[in-house]
N, C-alpha and C positions, 0 to 999 in steps of 0.2 A: 852181400849183394848191395851194390850201390844204386841208388835211384837217380835217374837223369831228370833234370828239369826240362819242362816242355819247350822252353825258349832256346835250349841248346840244340844246335844243329851239328851234324858231322862236319868236320873241317872242309871236306871236299865239296859239299853242297854250297857252303858259304863262299868258297872261292869261285865256283861256277856262276854265282849270282852277280859278282862284281866285274867279271871279265867278259868281254864279248865272245860270242859263239864263233869259234874258228874252225868248226867242222866243215866238211866238204858240202854238206847239205845246206843250201841257202834257202831261207824261207822266202817264198814269193808273197808279195803283198796282194791283198784282195783287190779286185778291180773297183775303182771308185764309182759310187752310185751317182747317177745324174741328179743334179739338184732340180727340184721342181720350182718353177717360177710361180710365185703366188701374186695374185693381183691385190693391190691395196684397195680395201673397200672404203668408199667414201661414206663416212658415218654422218655427215652434216645434214642430208635430207631427213634422215630418221630423227635426228636430234631436234631439228627445227619443227618438224611435224608434231613431235611430242610436246615441244615447248609451246606451240600455238594452242594445243589442246589443254595442257595442264598448267603451264606457267611456272614450272618447278624445275630447276637445273638438275637436281639429283635424279628425279624420275626421267627426265629427258636423256641424261647420260646412261641410265640403265636401259632405256629403249634403244639407244644407239650402240650399246655394248662398249662404252668407253669410260674412262675415269674422269672425274670432275676436273682434275688438273689439265687433262688433254683439252677439254672444252674451253677452260679459261685461258690456256696458252694460245689457242686458236683465236679466241676473242681479242686478245691483246695484240696478236701479230697480223691479223687479217681484217682490214677495215670493212670489206664487203660482208664478211661473216658477222662482224660486230653489228653492222646495220641490220642484217637479216635477223639477228638475235633480238635486237631492240624491237623490231617490227613484230616478231613472234610474241614477245611479252605484251605488246600493245593489244594484239588480237586476243590473247589470253585474258587480259584485263577487261576488254570489251565483253567477252563471254561471261566473265564473273559479274560484271555490272548488269548484264541482261538477266542473269539468274537472280541477283539481288532484287531487281525491279519486279521480276515475276513473283518472288516470294512475298514482297511487300504488297503488291497489288492483288494477286490471286491467292496467295497463302499456300500452306502445305497441309495436306490431309493427314491428320494424326489419329491413331487408333485410341479408343477409350475402352479400358478394361475395368470390370467390376467383379470382384471375387475370383480373379484369375481368368475370367472369360471375356472374350471380345464382345462388347455390347453395342458398339457403334463407332462412328468416326466424327471428327470435328475439324472444321477448317480453321487453321491458325494463321494469322497474319503477323507480319513482323513490323511493328512500329519503329523499332530501332533501325532496321534497314531503310525504312522510308525517310527517317531523319537524316541518315547518312547521305542518301541520294539527294535530298533537298539541299543539304549543306554543300555538297559537291557541285550541284548544278545551279544553285541560286545563292552563292555565298553572301552577296550583298544584303539578302533578306533573312537568311537563316543561320548566319554565323554565330558562334559561341562567344566571340570576343568583340570588344569595341576598340576602335582606334581613335586617338586624339590627334588632330592635325595641329601642329605647332608652327606652321608656316606663317609668314607675315603678309602673304598675298601681295607682295611688291612694295609694301609700306616700309618705311624706315623703322627699325626696332630701337627703342630706347629703354633704358633701365627704369623700372618702377619698383617702388617698395609699397607694401600694403600697410597702412596705418590702421591698427585695430585697437580702439580705446577699450577700457575696462567694460565688462558686461553691464548693460543697462544705461550707459551714458549716451550713446548715439548709434542706434541700429542702422541708420543710413550709411554711416561711415564704414561700417564693417563690410558692406557689400560692394564697395568700389575700390579700384586701384588708384593710388595717388602718386604722382611723380615725387621723387625725393625732395625736389626744390620747393614744393608747395606745403610740405608737412609743417615746418615752423610757423607759417602763416595760419594754417588751420588750427594749430594748437593755441596760438595767440588769440584768435577769434573765440575759441571755446572758453579760454580763460576770462575774457572780457564779459561774455554772456553770463558767466556764473558769478 
C-alpha cells in the first residue's frame, strides 16, 4: 500500500485550477454595495482646546485622536493653524504662570503623617517658584548673571597696555591703564627716582 503525500492532488483537480471554467453555468457577480460617504472630522478644534489647557502636543493629539505627525504636518503647511497653535501655547503658559504664582504666594496644603496616621496639614510655599517669577518679571534686578558693557560710548578706541611693575614697587601704577607710548617715559622716571 503506497502512501500519498498530502500535497499531491489528482491530475484532474490540478488541471481545473489553472484553466478557466468553460461550463454553461456562468457565475453571477454579487451586486456591488453602495459606498458610504464619510465626513472628514475636523480635529483642529479639539487639538487646540487641549493645547490651551495642557500645553502638550502628545496629549493634544490624543484628545484630537490623531498622530503627532499629522499635527506637525498641518503646523508646517497651514500658517493660520500654526498661528492658532502658538496662541494656544501662550495661553497654556499663562495658566502655568498663574499656578506658579498661586503656589508661591498661597502655597500648597500638604498632609503631615506621624506613625502612619494623618495628624494635620501644613501650608508649604515655594521659594523656588517665587525666584523664577521674579527673574522672569524683573530680570534687571533679579538676574543670575552680570553683563559687562564693552562699548566706547562714541569715543575713539585706542590700544592700551597695562604696565604692572613688580609687587611692592608702585601700587598706584598697577591700578591704571597706560598707553603704550607712555611706558618708556614712566620706566625712565622710576629709574631716576631710585
